[in-house]
C-alpha positions in Angstrom: -14.4 -22.4 4.2 -18.2 -23.2 4.4 -18.9 -21.0 1.2 -15.9 -23.1 -0.7 -17.2 -26.3 -0.2 -20.9 -25.6 -0.4 -20.2 -23.9 -3.9 -18.5 -26.9 -5.0 -21.2 -29.3 -3.9 -23.6 -27.2 -5.7 -22.0 -27.2 -9.0 -21.5 -31.0 -8.9 -25.3 -31.2 -8.3 -26.2 -29.6 -11.5 -24.8 -32.4 -13.3 -26.8 -34.9 -11.5 -29.4 -37.3 -13.3 -33.1 -36.6 -12.8 -33.2 -39.8 -11.3 -31.2 -38.7 -8.4 -33.0 -35.5 -8.0 -36.3 -37.2 -7.7 -35.2 -40.2 -5.4 -35.9 -38.6 -2.1 -39.6 -37.6 -2.8 -42.0 -39.2 -0.3 -39.0 -40.9 1.3 -37.8 -40.9 5.3 -34.2 -40.5 5.9 -32.9 -41.7 9.2 -30.2 -40.1 11.1 -28.5 -42.6 13.4 -26.4 -41.1 16.2 -23.9 -43.4 18.1 -24.6 -41.5 21.3 -27.5 -41.3 23.7 -30.2 -38.7 23.9 -29.2 -35.2 25.2 -25.6 -34.8 24.2 -24.0 -32.6 21.7 -24.3 -35.2 19.0 -27.7 -35.8 19.5 -28.7 -32.1 19.8 -26.7 -31.4 16.5 -28.3 -34.3 14.6 -31.8 -33.0 15.6 -30.9 -29.7 14.1 -29.6 -31.2 11.2 -33.0 -33.2 10.9 -35.0 -30.0 11.1 -32.8 -28.0 8.3 -31.4 -30.6 6.0 -34.6 -32.0 4.2 -35.3 -28.7 2.4 -32.0 -29.1 0.8 -32.5 -32.4 -0.6 -34.7 -32.6 -3.7 -38.2 -34.0 -2.9 -38.0 -32.6 0.8 -38.0 -36.2 2.6 -39.0 -36.6 6.3 -35.8 -37.1 8.4 -35.9 -38.6 11.6 -33.0 -39.3 14.5 -32.3 -42.7 16.0 -30.2 -43.0 19.1 -28.0 -46.2 18.9 -25.6 -46.1 21.9 -23.6 -48.9 22.8 -20.2 -50.5 22.8 -18.2 -47.2 23.0 -20.0 -46.0 19.9 -18.9 -49.0 17.8 -22.4 -50.7 17.6 -23.8 -47.8 15.4 -20.9 -47.8 13.3 -20.9 -51.4 12.6 -24.6 -51.0 11.9 -23.8 -48.3 9.4 -21.4 -50.4 7.6 -23.1 -53.8 7.4 -26.8 -53.4 8.0 -28.1 -49.8 7.3 -29.8 -49.4 4.0 -27.2 -48.4 1.3 -29.6 -46.5 -0.8 -29.0 -43.1 0.8 -31.9 -43.0 3.2 -29.5 -43.7 6.2 -26.8 -41.5 7.4 -25.2 -41.1 10.9 -23.2 -39.0 12.9 -20.5 -41.5 14.6 -18.0 -40.7 17.2 -15.0 -38.7 16.3 -12.9 -41.7 17.5 -14.1 -44.4 15.4 -11.2 -44.3 12.9 -8.6 -44.3 15.6 -10.2 -47.0 17.4 -9.9 -49.0 14.2 -6.2 -48.6 14.0 -5.4 -48.9 17.6 -7.7 -51.4 19.2 -10.0 -52.9 16.6 -12.3 -54.3 19.6 -15.7 -55.2 18.2 -14.8 -53.4 14.9 -16.6 -54.5 12.0 -16.1 -51.6 9.8 -13.5 -50.0 7.5 -13.6 -46.2 8.2 -11.9 -45.5 5.0 -14.8 -47.0 3.0 -17.6 -44.8 4.5 -18.8 -41.9 2.4 -17.9 -39.0 4.6 -20.3 -36.2 4.3 -19.0 -33.3 6.4 -18.5 -32.4 10.0 -19.3 -29.8 12.4 -15.7 -28.7 12.4 -12.7 -29.4 14.8 -13.1 -29.4 18.6 -10.8 -29.9 21.6 -11.1 -32.9 23.9 -10.2 -32.2 27.5 -9.4 -34.2 30.5 -11.5 -32.8 33.6 -11.6 -33.7 37.3 -14.4 -33.1 39.6 -13.4 -30.4 41.9 -13.3 -32.8 45.2 -10.9 -35.3 43.3 -7.9 -33.2 44.6 -6.1 -32.8 40.9 -5.7 -29.5 39.3 -2.8 -30.0 37.0 -0.9 -32.7 34.7 1.7 -33.0 37.6 -1.2 -33.7 40.3 -2.5 -36.4 37.9 0.9 -37.9 37.8 1.1 -38.1 41.6 -2.2 -39.1 42.8 -4.6 -42.1 41.5 -8.0 -40.9 40.7 -10.8 -43.1 39.0 -11.7 -41.9 35.3 -15.0 -43.2 33.6 -15.6 -43.9 30.4 -18.2 -45.7 27.9 -16.3 -48.4 26.2 -12.8 -49.1 24.7 -13.6 -47.6 21.4 -14.3 -44.2 22.6 -11.7 -41.2 23.2 -13.2 -41.4 26.7 -10.7 -44.5 26.9 -8.0 -44.0 24.5 -6.9 -40.4 25.6 -6.5 -41.1 29.3 -5.0 -44.8 28.6 -2.4 -42.9 26.6 -1.8 -40.4 29.1 -1.2 -43.2 31.6 1.3 -45.0 29.6 3.1 -42.2 28.0 2.7 -39.2 30.4 2.7 -41.1 33.7 -0.6 -40.1 35.0 -2.5 -42.3 37.3 -6.0 -42.5 36.1 -7.8 -45.8 37.2 -10.0 -46.9 34.1 -13.6 -47.7 34.7 -15.7 -48.3 31.6 -19.1 -49.6 30.9 -21.4 -46.5 31.3 -23.9 -46.4 28.3 -24.0 -42.9 27.5 -22.2 -39.6 28.3 -24.6 -38.3 30.7 -24.9 -41.4 32.7 -21.0 -40.9 33.0 -21.8 -37.2 34.0 -24.0 -38.3 36.8 -21.6 -40.9 37.8 -19.0 -38.0 38.4 -21.4 -35.9 40.1 -22.6 -38.6 42.4 -18.8 -39.5 43.2 -18.6 -42.9 41.4 -15.9 -41.4 39.5 -13.5 -38.5 40.0 -12.7 -37.5 36.2 -13.4 -38.0 32.6 -12.7 -36.9 29.2 -15.1 -34.7 27.3 -15.5 -32.5 24.5 -15.2 -28.6 25.1 -18.1 -28.0 23.1 -20.2 -30.5 25.1 -19.2 -28.8 28.4 -19.9 -25.4 27.1 -23.3 -26.6 25.6 -24.6 -28.9 28.4 -22.6 -27.8 31.6 -21.6 -24.3 31.3 -22.1 -24.0 35.0 -19.3 -26.3 35.6 -16.9 -23.5 34.1 -18.7 -20.5 35.8 -18.7 -22.3 39.3 -15.2 -23.8 38.9 -16.9 -27.2 39.6 -14.4 -29.2 37.2 -10.5 -28.6 36.8 -9.1 -29.1 33.4 -5.9 -31.1 33.4 -5.0 -31.5 29.6 -6.5 -31.2 25.9 -6.2 -32.9 22.8 -6.5 -31.4 19.5 -4.7 -29.2 16.9 -4.5 -26.1 19.1 -5.5 -24.9 22.5 -9.2 -24.1 23.0 -9.6 -20.3 23.4 -11.6 -20.6 26.6 -8.7 -22.5 28.5 -5.5 -21.2 26.8 -3.3 -22.2 30.1 -4.3 -25.8 29.7 -1.4 -27.7 27.8 -2.0 -29.8 24.6 -0.8 -33.6 24.6 1.5 -33.2 22.1 3.1 -30.4 24.3 3.3 -32.6 27.1 5.4 -35.4 25.2 9.1 -35.3 25.7 10.2 -36.8 22.5 9.5 -37.0 18.8 7.9 -40.4 18.6 5.8 -39.6 21.7 4.8 -36.2 20.1 3.6 -38.2 17.0 1.8 -40.7 19.1 0.0 -38.1 20.9 -0.8 -36.3 17.7 -2.5 -39.6 16.3 -4.2 -39.9 19.7 -5.4 -36.2 19.3 -7.0 -37.0 15.9 -10.6 -37.5 16.9 -11.3 -33.9 18.1 -10.0 -32.8 14.8 -13.0 -34.6 13.3 -15.6 -32.8 15.1 -18.8 -34.6 14.9 -18.6 -36.3 11.6 -21.5 -37.5 9.3 -21.4 -40.6 7.1 -23.3 -42.7 4.7 -22.7 -46.2 4.2 -20.2 -47.8 1.6 -22.0 -48.4 -1.7 -24.5 -45.6 -1.8 -24.8 -44.3 -5.3 -22.4 -41.7 -5.9 -25.1 -39.2 -7.2 -27.0 -39.5 -3.8 -23.7 -39.1 -1.8 -23.3 -35.9 -3.8 -26.9 -34.9 -3.0 -26.4 -35.7 0.7 -23.0 -33.7 0.9 -24.6 -30.6 -0.6 -27.4 -30.9 1.6 -25.7 -31.1 4.7 -23.5 -28.2 3.7 -26.5 -26.0 3.1 -28.2 -27.0 6.5 -24.9 -25.9 8.2 -25.0 -22.6 6.4 -28.6 -21.9 7.0 -29.3 -18.8 9.1 -31.9 -20.8 11.2 -29.4 -23.7 11.9 -26.4 -21.1 12.8 -29.0 -19.0 14.9 -30.2 -22.2 16.7 -26.8 -23.9 17.0 -25.6 -20.6 18.7 -28.5 -20.6 20.8 -27.7 -24.3 22.0 -24.2 -23.1 22.5 -23.2 -25.8 19.9 -19.5 -24.6 18.2 -20.1 -25.0 14.4 -17.2 -24.1 12.0 -18.1 -26.9 9.1 -15.6 -28.9 7.4 -16.0 -30.5 4.0 -16.3 -34.0 3.1 -12.9 -33.6 1.4 -11.4 -32.1 4.6 -13.0 -35.0 6.7 -11.8 -37.7 4.5 -8.0 -36.4 4.4 -8.1 -36.5 8.3 -9.6 -40.1 8.2 -7.1 -41.5 5.3 -4.4 -39.8 7.8 -5.3 -41.7 10.8 -5.6 -44.9 8.6 -2.4 -44.4 7.0 -0.3 -43.5 10.0 3.4 -45.1 10.1 3.8 -48.5 11.6 6.1 -47.3 14.3 3.6 -44.6 15.5 0.8 -47.1 15.5 2.7 -49.6 17.2 3.7 -47.4 20.1 0.0 -46.0 20.1 -1.3 -49.4 20.6 0.7 -50.4 23.5 -0.2 -46.9 25.0 -4.0 -47.5 24.6 -4.0 -51.4 25.6 -6.4 -52.4 28.1 -4.4 -53.6 31.3 -6.9 -56.4 31.6 -5.9 -57.6 28.2 -2.4 -57.3 29.1 -2.8 -59.5 32.1 -4.6 -62.2 30.3 -1.8 -62.7 27.8 
């Protein structure tokens, strides 16, 4: 996959004008990450900042700026409306942002279809986990016992996935949102403030492999295209649906993990610079040093091209009205419903 899209990007760059080739000389490029420090988005962004500049003509300086808040919406809005549109600002935004635009829209001041998608680290699995003291180990347990599940904000998959499970699969997660970062939420779970959360499997293996080794958490369900090879007995949300419409809703809800950790440039960046950024990101992902460092950090990287990522985003934005309508009901905040 990588060889194919890296080659295509390379051929495209050959045709770029000299002005594009010289633009980045002496510049600083900022990578905004919509998460706090220490998580997999942040860890990956810092590796990208180390390896990507040597593949941009002019070898610019590259720095990472963390911008958590609003369930990842804050940084996404910033990239759409405020960030420089000259190619000196890119971002890694949460994979749930296109879905949040379609289903909830709370705080959204962006159109995901207008971003310049640069590529991604590759598909992942999102899992619902419960702390070992919570007393739920299976989906049936989650249907019969209420546990407190924490999240960051309404725009995050940390909220969207468990809320949909409550409405469609009959689970009894009591939602508590407002944690600023994923690590804040991890600490809350370990302190007993919350008993469960949604989390990417890559984040668990990279940040908390001891949770798996010591069986500190139980895996209840997973969202994604296919079951993660490390937890093959844990069911997918699409497998738990009992009819075709619900299965399509769960497929839509499961779309964020399919985007992995995606990278974007704002709308209206000149096309020649977008081409340079796409090629440089692909080359960074393929760099032997990047591959070795990401493996050392237990970051699962199986790169996707800009075209593949854009296709997924457009499928989410273009989902059928029937499926979107049911999915909106499934993820609606109960507080909003009481206020109507």
